[in-house]
C-alpha positions as a Markdown table, in Angstrom:
| # | Residue | x | y | z |
|---|---|---|---|---|
| 1 | Unk | 17.6 | 19.8 | -2.7 |
| 2 | Unk | 13.9 | 19.8 | -3.4 |
| 3 | Unk | 11.9 | 16.5 | -3.1 |
| 4 | Unk | 9.1 | 16.3 | -5.7 |
| 5 | Unk | 8.7 | 12.6 | -6.1 |
| 6 | Unk | 8.4 | 9.7 | -3.6 |
| 7 | Unk | 8.0 | 6.0 | -3.7 |
| 8 | Unk | 5.1 | 4.4 | -2.0 |
| 9 | Unk | 5.2 | 0.9 | -0.6 |
| 10 | Unk | 2.1 | -0.8 | 0.8 |
| 11 | Unk | 1.7 | -4.3 | 2.2 |
| 12 | Unk | -1.6 | -5.8 | 1.0 |
| 13 | Unk | -3.2 | -9.2 | 0.3 |
| 14 | Unk | -2.7 | -10.0 | -3.4 |
| 15 | Unk | -6.4 | -10.2 | -4.1 |
| 16 | Unk | -6.7 | -6.4 | -3.4 |
| 17 | Unk | -3.9 | -5.3 | -5.7 |
| 18 | Unk | -6.0 | -4.9 | -8.9 |
| 19 | Unk | -8.7 | -2.9 | -7.0 |
| 20 | Unk | -6.1 | -0.6 | -5.5 |
| 21 | Unk | -4.2 | -0.2 | -8.8 |
| 22 | Unk | -7.5 | 0.7 | -10.6 |
| 23 | Unk | -8.5 | 3.3 | -8.0 |
| 24 | Unk | -5.0 | 4.9 | -8.0 |
| 25 | Unk | -4.9 | 4.9 | -11.8 |
| 26 | Unk | -8.3 | 6.5 | -12.0 |
| 27 | Unk | -7.0 | 9.3 | -9.8 |
| 28 | Unk | -4.0 | 9.8 | -12.2 |
| 29 | Unk | -1.5 | 8.6 | -9.7 |
| 30 | Unk | 0.1 | 5.8 | -11.7 |
| 31 | Unk | 1.1 | 7.7 | -14.8 |
| 32 | Unk | 4.8 | 7.8 | -15.8 |
| 33 | Unk | 5.5 | 9.5 | -19.1 |
| 34 | Unk | 3.2 | 7.9 | -21.7 |
| 35 | Unk | 2.3 | 5.0 | -19.5 |
| 36 | Unk | -0.3 | 4.4 | -16.8 |
| 37 | Unk | -1.1 | 1.6 | -14.3 |
| 38 | Unk | 2.7 | 1.6 | -13.5 |
| 39 | Unk | 3.2 | -0.5 | -10.4 |
| 40 | Unk | 5.3 | -3.4 | -9.2 |
| 41 | Unk | 4.6 | -5.9 | -6.6 |
| 42 | Unk | 6.3 | -8.9 | -5.0 |
| 43 | Unk | 5.4 | -11.6 | -2.5 |
| 44 | Unk | 6.7 | -11.1 | 1.0 |
| 45 | Unk | 6.3 | -13.1 | 4.3 |
| 46 | Unk | 5.6 | -11.5 | 7.6 |
| 47 | Unk | 4.6 | -11.9 | 11.2 |
| 48 | Unk | 2.0 | -10.1 | 13.3 |
| 49 | Unk | 0.1 | -10.4 | 16.6 |
| 50 | Unk | -3.1 | -8.6 | 17.1 |
| 51 | Unk | -3.3 | -6.9 | 20.5 |
| 52 | Unk | -6.3 | -6.4 | 22.7 |
| 53 | Unk | -8.8 | -4.0 | 21.1 |
| 54 | Unk | -7.7 | -5.1 | 17.5 |
| 55 | Unk | -10.2 | -6.3 | 14.9 |
| 56 | Unk | -7.8 | -8.3 | 12.7 |
| 57 | Unk | -8.5 | -9.0 | 9.0 |
| 58 | Unk | -6.4 | -12.2 | 9.6 |
| 59 | Unk | -5.3 | -13.9 | 12.8 |
| 60 | Unk | -6.6 | -13.9 | 16.3 |
| 61 | Unk | -6.1 | -11.4 | 19.2 |
| 62 | Unk | -3.1 | -12.4 | 21.3 |
| 63 | Unk | -1.8 | -15.1 | 18.9 |
| 64 | Unk | 1.3 | -14.8 | 16.7 |
| 65 | Unk | 0.5 | -15.2 | 13.0 |
| 66 | Unk | 2.6 | -15.7 | 10.0 |
| 67 | Unk | 1.6 | -15.4 | 6.4 |
| 68 | Unk | 2.2 | -14.2 | 2.9 |
| 69 | Unk | 1.1 | -10.8 | 1.4 |
| 70 | Unk | 2.4 | -8.5 | -1.3 |
| 71 | Unk | 4.4 | -5.4 | -1.3 |
| 72 | Unk | 3.0 | -3.0 | -3.9 |
| 73 | Unk | 5.3 | -0.2 | -5.0 |
| 74 | Unk | 4.8 | 2.9 | -7.2 |
| 75 | Unk | 6.0 | 6.4 | -7.7 |
| 76 | Unk | 3.9 | 9.6 | -7.1 |
| 77 | Unk | 4.4 | 13.3 | -6.7 |
| 78 | Unk | 4.9 | 14.5 | -3.2 |
| 79 | Unk | 1.7 | 16.6 | -3.3 |
| 80 | Unk | -0.3 | 13.5 | -4.1 |
| 81 | Unk | 0.6 | 11.6 | -0.8 |
| 82 | Unk | -2.6 | 12.6 | 1.1 |
| 83 | Unk | -4.8 | 11.5 | -1.8 |
| 84 | Unk | -2.8 | 8.2 | -2.1 |
| 85 | Unk | -3.2 | 7.4 | 1.6 |
| 86 | Unk | -7.0 | 8.1 | 1.4 |
| 87 | Unk | -7.4 | 5.7 | -1.6 |
| 88 | Unk | -5.3 | 3.0 | 0.1 |
| 89 | Unk | -7.3 | 3.2 | 3.3 |
| 90 | Unk | -10.6 | 3.0 | 1.3 |
| 91 | Unk | -9.5 | -0.2 | -0.5 |
| 92 | Unk | -7.2 | -1.9 | 2.0 |
| 93 | Unk | -8.8 | -4.6 | 4.2 |
| 94 | Unk | -6.3 | -4.1 | 7.2 |
| 95 | Unk | -7.3 | -2.1 | 10.2 |
| 96 | Unk | -3.8 | -0.6 | 10.2 |
| 97 | Unk | -2.3 | -0.7 | 6.7 |
| 98 | Unk | 1.5 | -0.4 | 6.4 |
| 99 | Unk | 2.2 | 2.5 | 4.1 |
| 100 | Unk | 5.8 | 3.6 | 3.6 |
| 101 | Unk | 6.6 | 6.9 | 1.9 |
| 102 | Unk | 10.2 | 7.2 | 0.7 |
| 103 | Unk | 11.4 | 10.5 | -0.7 |
| 104 | Unk | 13.2 | 10.2 | -4.1 |
| 105 | Unk | 15.9 | 12.7 | -4.9 |
């Protein structure tokens, strides 16, 4: 079975969603049929602890943090993944953004 499409999930602060959506849409990533700007997002809660050598966007090195961010989800073609990751890393404020790529059959 050939995988042509995947779902991308990215954890990101809510205030960066519109910028990321705009950049992805300008690159033609968020088009589904006769629609563009096709994304979903939901609020999620998480924990993290920056380790030595980290330069955290939020939190302090060595201290456990908790907070709210958003999980942004969208579909893309498998061959667009590298471009998607490049755009996410250019817009995303985190040193190590969480980007999940899930093949869709």
